[in-house]
C-alpha positions in Angstrom: -102.1 65.2 -29.4 -103.8 63.8 -32.6 -104.0 60.3 -31.2 -105.3 61.3 -27.8 -108.9 60.5 -28.7 -110.3 58.9 -31.9 -111.2 61.4 -34.6 -114.9 62.0 -35.5 -116.5 64.2 -37.6 -117.5 67.6 -36.0 -121.3 68.0 -34.9 -123.1 71.0 -36.0 -123.9 71.9 -32.5 -120.4 71.6 -31.0 -119.7 74.1 -28.5 -116.7 76.6 -29.2 -114.0 75.9 -26.7 -112.6 79.2 -24.9 -110.0 79.8 -22.4 -112.2 81.0 -19.7 -114.8 78.2 -20.0 -115.1 75.6 -17.3 -115.7 72.0 -18.4 -116.5 68.8 -16.6 -116.6 65.0 -17.1 -119.9 63.4 -17.8 -120.9 61.3 -14.9 -121.7 58.3 -17.2 -118.1 58.3 -18.5 -115.4 56.2 -16.5 -111.7 56.4 -16.6 -110.0 53.0 -16.3 -106.3 52.2 -16.3 -105.5 48.8 -18.0 -102.0 47.5 -18.4 -100.6 51.2 -18.0 -102.9 52.7 -20.5 -105.9 55.1 -19.7 -109.3 54.5 -21.4 -112.6 56.4 -21.4 -115.6 54.2 -21.3 -119.0 55.5 -21.6 -121.5 53.7 -19.2 -124.4 53.9 -21.9 -124.8 52.1 -25.2 -123.8 48.5 -26.0 -120.9 47.1 -23.6 -119.3 45.3 -26.6 -119.3 48.4 -28.9 -115.5 49.0 -28.9 -116.0 52.2 -31.0 -117.3 53.7 -27.7 -113.9 53.1 -25.8 -111.4 55.9 -26.0 -107.8 55.6 -25.5 -106.0 58.6 -23.7 -102.2 59.6 -24.2 -100.6 61.2 -21.1 -101.6 64.6 -21.9 -105.0 63.8 -22.6 -105.3 61.9 -19.3 -103.8 65.0 -17.5 -106.4 67.4 -18.9 -109.1 64.7 -18.3 -108.2 64.6 -14.6 -108.6 68.4 -14.3 -112.0 68.6 -15.8 -113.9 69.0 -12.6 -116.0 71.9 -13.5 -113.9 74.2 -11.2 -110.7 75.0 -13.4 -110.9 77.1 -16.4 -109.3 76.1 -19.8 -106.6 78.7 -18.9 -105.9 77.5 -15.6 -105.4 73.7 -17.2 -103.0 75.3 -19.7 -101.1 76.7 -16.9 -100.6 73.4 -15.1 -99.9 71.7 -18.7 -97.1 74.1 -19.1 -95.7 73.3 -15.7 -96.1 69.6 -15.9 -94.9 69.0 -19.5 -92.5 72.0 -20.1 -94.3 73.0 -23.2 -94.9 76.3 -24.7 -98.1 78.1 -23.4 -99.3 78.5 -27.1 -98.8 74.7 -27.9 -100.6 73.6 -24.5 -103.7 76.0 -25.2 -104.0 74.5 -28.7 -103.7 71.0 -27.4 -106.1 71.7 -24.5 -108.7 73.3 -26.9 -108.3 70.4 -29.4 -108.8 67.7 -26.7 -111.8 69.5 -24.8 -113.6 70.1 -28.3 -113.2 66.3 -29.0 -114.6 65.4 -25.6 -117.6 67.7 -26.3 -118.0 66.2 -29.9 -118.1 62.7 -28.3 -120.4 63.7 -25.5 -117.8 62.8 -23.0 -117.6 66.2 -21.2 -119.8 69.3 -20.9 -119.5 72.8 -20.3 -120.4 73.8 -16.8 -123.5 76.2 -16.8 
């Protein structure tokens, strides 16, 4: 999952990710499919700034589509295990890592 989203230095105000947390996509971020690849594109900032475009691997895209603010991280992990036939521990670690990266890049937020 290391290549799911570009690596950025952690922010000091990053929110710790927990299994019972509910997260949602930010409204100002769109997901687009181009030539079979999925991208997250923030709708703010400079449109030509390619540093703000994020490429998703299949697992990251699967998680992204479930960040509706209703499912908990634990529920998403259960779905990952079912869909990708992976151990729950690995699925949980991958989900936590990806969600943390989304939060750090201001692409998702914890539901209040």
